[in-house]
C-alpha positions as CSV (number, residue, x, y, z in Angstrom):
1,X,-204.2,147.5,58.0
2,X,-202.7,150.5,59.5
3,X,-199.4,150.8,61.1
4,X,-199.4,153.9,63.4
5,X,-196.1,155.5,64.3
6,X,-195.5,157.9,67.0
7,X,-194.4,161.2,65.7
8,X,-194.7,164.9,66.2
9,X,-197.8,164.9,64.4
10,X,-200.5,162.8,66.4
11,X,-202.5,162.2,63.3
12,X,-199.7,161.0,61.3
13,X,-200.8,157.5,60.2
14,X,-199.3,155.5,57.5
15,X,-201.0,152.4,55.7
16,X,-197.6,150.8,55.1
17,X,-199.1,147.6,53.2
18,X,-198.5,147.7,49.5
19,X,-195.9,148.9,46.9
20,X,-193.8,151.9,47.4
21,X,-192.2,153.3,44.1
22,X,-188.5,154.3,44.9
23,X,-187.8,157.9,43.5
24,X,-184.4,158.2,44.8
25,X,-181.8,156.0,46.4
26,X,-178.2,156.5,47.7
27,X,-175.7,154.3,49.2
28,X,-172.5,155.8,51.1
29,X,-173.7,159.2,49.5
30,X,-173.5,157.8,46.0
31,X,-176.7,157.6,43.8
32,X,-177.6,154.0,43.1
33,X,-180.7,152.4,41.7
34,X,-181.7,148.6,41.8
35,X,-182.3,146.6,38.8
36,X,-184.4,143.5,39.4
37,X,-183.8,140.5,37.0
38,X,-186.5,138.2,35.7
39,X,-189.3,140.6,36.8
40,X,-192.9,139.3,36.3
41,X,-195.5,141.5,34.9
42,X,-195.1,145.2,35.4
43,X,-197.5,148.0,35.4
44,X,-195.8,151.2,34.0
45,X,-196.9,154.6,35.3
46,X,-196.2,157.9,33.4
47,X,-193.2,159.4,35.0
48,X,-192.1,156.3,36.8
49,X,-190.8,154.2,33.9
50,X,-188.4,151.7,34.7
51,X,-189.1,152.3,38.4
52,X,-188.6,149.7,41.1
53,X,-190.6,149.1,44.1
54,X,-190.4,148.0,47.8
55,X,-193.6,145.9,49.0
56,X,-194.4,145.8,52.6
57,X,-196.8,143.3,53.9
58,X,-197.7,144.2,57.5
59,X,-199.7,141.0,58.4
60,X,-196.5,138.7,58.4
61,X,-193.8,141.5,58.7
62,X,-192.4,140.9,55.4
63,X,-190.9,143.1,52.8
64,X,-190.0,142.4,49.2
65,X,-187.0,144.4,48.0
66,X,-185.8,145.0,44.4
67,X,-182.4,143.4,43.4
68,X,-179.3,144.9,42.2
69,X,-178.6,142.7,39.2
70,X,-180.5,139.9,41.0
71,X,-184.0,138.6,42.0
72,X,-186.1,140.1,44.3
73,X,-185.4,139.5,47.9
74,X,-188.2,138.7,50.4
75,X,-187.2,139.2,54.1
76,X,-188.6,140.4,57.3
77,X,-188.7,143.7,58.8
78,X,-189.3,144.8,62.4
79,X,-190.0,148.2,64.3
80,X,-187.6,148.5,67.3
81,X,-187.7,151.8,69.4
82,X,-189.5,153.7,66.7
83,X,-187.0,152.5,63.9
84,X,-187.5,150.2,60.9
85,X,-185.2,147.3,60.9
86,X,-184.4,145.2,57.8
87,X,-182.3,142.2,58.5
88,X,-181.7,139.8,55.6
89,X,-179.2,137.1,56.0
90,X,-179.5,135.3,52.6
91,X,-176.2,133.6,52.0
92,X,-176.8,133.4,48.0
93,X,-174.0,135.3,46.5
94,X,-176.2,136.9,43.9
95,X,-178.1,138.6,46.8
96,X,-174.9,140.0,48.5
97,X,-175.0,143.5,47.1
98,X,-178.8,143.6,47.7
99,X,-178.2,142.6,51.3
100,X,-175.3,145.1,51.8
101,X,-177.4,148.0,50.5
102,X,-180.7,147.2,52.2
103,X,-179.5,145.8,55.6
104,X,-179.9,148.3,58.4
105,X,-181.8,150.3,60.9
106,X,-183.7,153.1,59.4
107,X,-185.0,156.4,60.7
108,X,-188.1,157.4,58.7
109,X,-190.4,160.3,57.8
110,X,-193.7,160.2,56.2
111,X,-195.8,162.9,54.4
112,X,-199.5,162.1,54.6
113,X,-200.3,164.8,52.0
114,X,-197.7,163.8,49.4
115,X,-197.7,160.0,50.5
116,X,-194.0,159.7,50.5
117,X,-192.0,157.7,52.8
118,X,-188.3,158.4,53.5
119,X,-185.9,155.9,55.0
120,X,-182.4,156.6,56.2
121,X,-179.7,154.4,57.8
122,X,-176.2,155.0,58.4
123,X,-175.3,154.3,54.8
124,X,-178.4,154.0,52.8
125,X,-181.2,156.5,51.9
126,X,-184.4,155.7,50.2
127,X,-187.3,158.2,49.1
128,X,-190.3,156.5,48.0
129,X,-194.0,157.4,46.9
130,X,-197.0,155.3,47.5
131,X,-198.2,153.3,44.4
132,X,-201.8,154.2,45.3
133,X,-201.0,158.0,45.2
134,X,-199.5,157.6,41.8
135,X,-202.7,155.7,40.6
136,X,-204.9,158.3,42.4
137,X,-203.1,161.2,40.6
138,X,-203.3,159.4,37.1
139,X,-207.1,158.9,37.7
140,X,-207.7,162.4,38.8
141,X,-205.7,163.7,35.7
142,X,-208.1,161.8,33.4
143,X,-211.2,163.2,35.2
144,X,-209.9,166.8,35.1
145,X,-209.8,166.6,31.5
146,X,-213.5,165.8,31.2
């Protein structure tokens, strides 16, 4: 499923569904990085070891967020007035920091060439790359050597 955003580039279309690997993240201008506890099976990509991801599922407007010394957090997202809104009101004290960092309304930028997605709210900045792009680049490297 494609989710189309209006932007300066009329061909700017992003397939939001899937995993987005976090490459950089700040909160209140300080570098932060999630650490999810009790993760299930993880696939490790060269250059992205110990990486965390955000998973979007457009069909039901859910987003799975990595935890900050907690479990993953599955919640909903919406688009309002061209902005992405993440609103999680989970009362579990273990998820308090995760809620605090991720809750908000985000401006976004997407690079169709690099397959990167950048989200910026009042306090949080997240730079991500599509997992599909990482896999595609890895496969291309294998075949470049043949």
